[in-house]
C-alpha positions as CSV (number, residue, x, y, z in Angstrom):
1,M,5.2,-11.3,-28.6
2,E,1.6,-12.6,-28.0
3,H,-0.2,-13.9,-25.0
4,Q,-3.5,-15.6,-25.8
5,D,-6.2,-16.9,-23.5
6,K,-10.0,-17.1,-24.0
7,E,-9.6,-15.2,-27.3
8,T,-7.7,-12.4,-25.7
9,V,-4.5,-11.5,-27.5
10,L,-1.8,-9.4,-26.0
11,E,0.8,-8.0,-28.4
12,L,3.7,-6.5,-26.7
13,K,6.2,-4.2,-28.3
14,Y,9.2,-4.8,-26.0
15,H,10.7,-7.3,-23.6
16,S,10.1,-11.0,-23.0
17,L,7.3,-13.2,-21.7
18,D,9.1,-13.5,-18.4
19,R,8.8,-9.7,-17.9
20,F,5.1,-9.8,-18.6
21,S,4.6,-12.8,-16.3
22,N,6.3,-10.9,-13.5
23,A,4.4,-7.7,-14.0
24,D,1.1,-9.6,-14.3
25,Q,1.6,-11.6,-11.1
26,Q,2.4,-8.5,-9.1
27,L,-0.4,-6.3,-10.5
28,R,-3.1,-9.0,-10.0
29,S,-1.8,-9.5,-6.4
30,G,-2.4,-5.9,-5.6
31,V,1.2,-4.7,-5.8
32,H,1.8,-1.1,-6.8
33,I,4.7,-0.8,-9.3
34,Q,7.1,2.2,-9.3
35,N,10.5,3.1,-10.5
36,Y,12.2,1.8,-7.4
37,K,15.1,-0.7,-7.0
38,S,13.8,-4.2,-7.6
39,Q,10.7,-2.9,-9.4
40,T,12.6,-0.8,-11.9
41,R,12.5,-3.3,-14.8
42,V,8.8,-4.1,-14.3
43,F,8.0,-0.4,-14.1
44,Q,9.8,0.2,-17.4
45,F,8.0,-2.8,-19.0
46,I,4.6,-1.3,-18.1
47,E,5.7,2.1,-19.3
48,D,6.8,0.7,-22.7
49,N,3.6,-1.4,-23.1
50,F,1.0,0.6,-21.3
51,L,-1.6,0.9,-24.0
52,E,-1.4,-2.8,-24.8
53,L,-1.6,-3.8,-21.1
54,Y,-4.4,-1.4,-20.5
55,S,-6.5,-3.1,-23.2
56,F,-5.5,-6.5,-22.0
57,Y,-6.7,-6.1,-18.4
58,E,-9.9,-4.3,-19.6
59,R,-10.8,-7.2,-21.9
60,M,-9.5,-10.1,-19.9
61,Y,-10.4,-9.1,-16.3
62,Q,-12.7,-6.1,-16.6
63,A,-10.0,-4.2,-14.6
64,K,-8.4,-0.9,-15.2
65,L,-4.6,-0.5,-15.3
66,S,-4.2,2.9,-13.6
67,Y,-1.4,5.2,-12.7
68,Y,-0.8,8.2,-10.5
69,Q,1.9,10.8,-10.5
70,S,2.7,11.7,-6.9
71,I,5.2,14.3,-5.9
72,N,7.7,11.5,-5.2
73,G,7.1,9.6,-8.4
74,K,4.8,7.7,-10.6
75,F,3.2,4.3,-9.8
76,Y,0.9,1.8,-11.5
77,Y,-1.8,-0.4,-10.1
78,L,-4.9,-2.3,-11.0
79,E,-8.4,-1.1,-10.2
80,Y,-11.0,-3.8,-10.3
81,F,-14.7,-4.2,-9.9
82,D,-16.5,-6.3,-7.3
83,E,-17.9,-8.8,-9.8
84,V,-14.4,-9.8,-10.9
85,K,-12.7,-10.2,-7.5
86,S,-12.7,-13.9,-7.9
87,K,-10.4,-13.6,-10.9
88,L,-7.9,-11.5,-9.1
89,S,-5.7,-12.7,-6.2
90,K,-5.5,-9.1,-5.0
91,E,-4.1,-8.2,-1.5
92,S,-6.5,-6.2,0.6
93,L,-5.9,-4.5,3.9
94,K,-7.7,-5.4,7.1
95,S,-9.3,-2.5,9.0
96,K,-6.5,-2.4,11.6
97,F,-3.8,-2.1,8.9
98,T,-5.8,0.5,7.1
99,L,-6.1,2.6,10.3
100,F,-2.3,2.3,10.6
101,A,-1.8,3.5,7.0
102,I,-4.1,6.4,7.5
103,F,-2.3,7.5,10.7
104,L,1.1,7.1,9.1
105,Y,0.0,9.1,6.1
106,T,-1.4,11.9,8.3
107,L,1.8,12.1,10.3
108,H,4.0,12.2,7.2
109,R,2.0,14.2,4.7
110,V,-0.4,16.3,6.8
111,E,1.5,17.0,10.0
112,K,5.0,16.8,8.5
113,R,6.3,14.8,11.4
114,F,8.6,12.5,9.3
115,S,10.4,12.4,6.1
116,T,10.1,9.4,3.8
117,S,12.6,7.4,6.0
118,L,12.0,6.6,9.7
119,S,12.2,3.8,12.3
120,R,9.4,1.7,13.8
121,Q,10.2,2.8,17.3
122,E,10.0,6.5,16.7
123,L,6.7,6.0,14.9
124,V,5.3,4.0,17.8
125,E,6.3,6.7,20.2
126,V,4.6,9.4,18.2
127,L,1.4,7.3,17.8
128,N,1.3,6.5,21.5
129,N,1.5,10.2,22.4
130,H,-0.7,11.7,19.7
131,P,-3.8,13.3,21.3
132,K,-6.1,12.3,18.4
133,M,-4.6,9.0,17.4
134,K,-3.8,7.4,20.8
135,P,-7.5,7.1,21.9
136,H,-8.4,5.2,18.7
137,I,-5.4,2.9,19.0
138,H,-6.0,2.1,22.7
139,R,-9.7,1.5,22.2
140,L,-9.0,-0.8,19.3
141,F,-6.4,-3.0,20.9
142,L,-6.8,-2.4,24.7
143,G,-10.5,-1.7,25.0
144,A,-9.9,1.8,26.6
145,V,-7.2,4.5,26.9
146,K,-4.6,3.3,29.4
147,E,-1.5,4.5,31.0
148,E,1.8,3.8,29.4
149,S,3.2,0.4,30.3
150,A,5.2,-2.5,28.8
151,T,1.9,-4.0,27.7
152,T,0.8,-1.0,25.7
153,Q,4.3,-0.7,24.1
154,T,4.4,-4.3,23.1
155,T,0.9,-4.2,21.7
156,L,1.5,-1.1,19.6
157,L,4.9,-2.3,18.4
158,K,3.3,-5.6,17.2
159,W,0.6,-3.6,15.4
160,A,3.2,-1.5,13.7
161,N,5.3,-4.5,12.7
162,D,2.3,-6.4,11.3
163,S,1.0,-3.3,9.5
164,L,4.4,-2.5,7.9
165,R,4.7,-6.0,6.6
166,E,1.2,-5.7,5.0
167,L,2.0,-2.3,3.5
168,E,5.3,-3.7,2.1
169,K,3.3,-6.4,0.2
170,L,1.4,-3.7,-1.5
171,G,4.5,-1.8,-2.6
172,W,3.7,1.2,-0.4
173,I,6.7,1.0,1.9
174,Q,10.1,-0.7,1.8
175,I,11.7,-2.2,5.0
176,S,15.4,-1.8,5.0
177,E,17.4,-4.9,4.2
178,E,20.3,-3.6,6.3
179,D,18.3,-2.6,9.3
180,S,14.8,-4.0,9.8
181,E,13.9,-1.3,12.2
182,Q,14.1,1.3,9.4
183,F,11.7,1.7,6.6
184,E,11.0,4.0,3.7
185,L,7.7,5.4,2.3
186,L,7.5,4.8,-1.5
187,P,5.7,6.9,-4.1
188,A,2.8,4.4,-4.1
189,F,2.1,5.2,-0.4
190,E,0.1,8.1,-1.9
191,R,-2.6,5.6,-2.8
192,I,-3.9,5.6,0.7
193,A,-4.9,9.3,0.3
194,L,-6.7,8.4,-3.0
195,I,-8.8,5.8,-1.2
196,Y,-9.3,7.3,2.3
197,A,-9.1,11.1,1.8
198,D,-12.2,11.6,4.0
199,A,-10.8,9.6,6.9
200,I,-7.5,11.4,6.7
201,N,-9.2,14.8,6.8
202,N,-11.6,13.7,9.6
203,I,-9.6,11.6,12.0
204,D,-11.7,12.6,14.9
205,E,-14.7,11.0,13.3
206,I,-13.1,7.6,12.8
207,K,-15.0,5.0,14.9
208,T,-12.9,2.3,16.6
209,T,-13.8,-0.5,18.9
210,N,-12.3,-3.9,19.9
211,E,-15.6,-5.6,19.8
């Protein structure tokens, strides 16, 4: 099968054009692909055609099709350069969602507070009582560290809900279809450590303000 655009030819060994279209749309939107439930077929497609796809994205978008083998599994994603951002409809995290991901990774991987499955409420309770994380969160959303109240709980829960939806778009977590209060950390969640290792290792030095 061939896909041709601007003299770029893609010759695939296996599967159909529909499978390529699905994989291409997800990758260029910033989604991380892993061998997990609804992503299994797309993951296998990339596995089977990696060299061809690698060359295609390098020539067509000056982007690198990358992968990482985490302890929980392998995942694929596109790395791109600033000059070609206009060609890629890639999702990017706002700073408040990035902070959430950094804290979640720290609690899970560094402090071993959670397994890969947990609930929103238990996460919010830990965040709101964590001596290093609470001051950052309260300064960011409340202006200063405040006593526990219905307002602080509502604010933190909204932040958690909004952040989880954004992380799900990237393929980093999966919110349960049976119980929306539960979510699972996917292998691709390891990407946060690849990008923000310094922040994860130096939480005290993170600067937060609501200004």
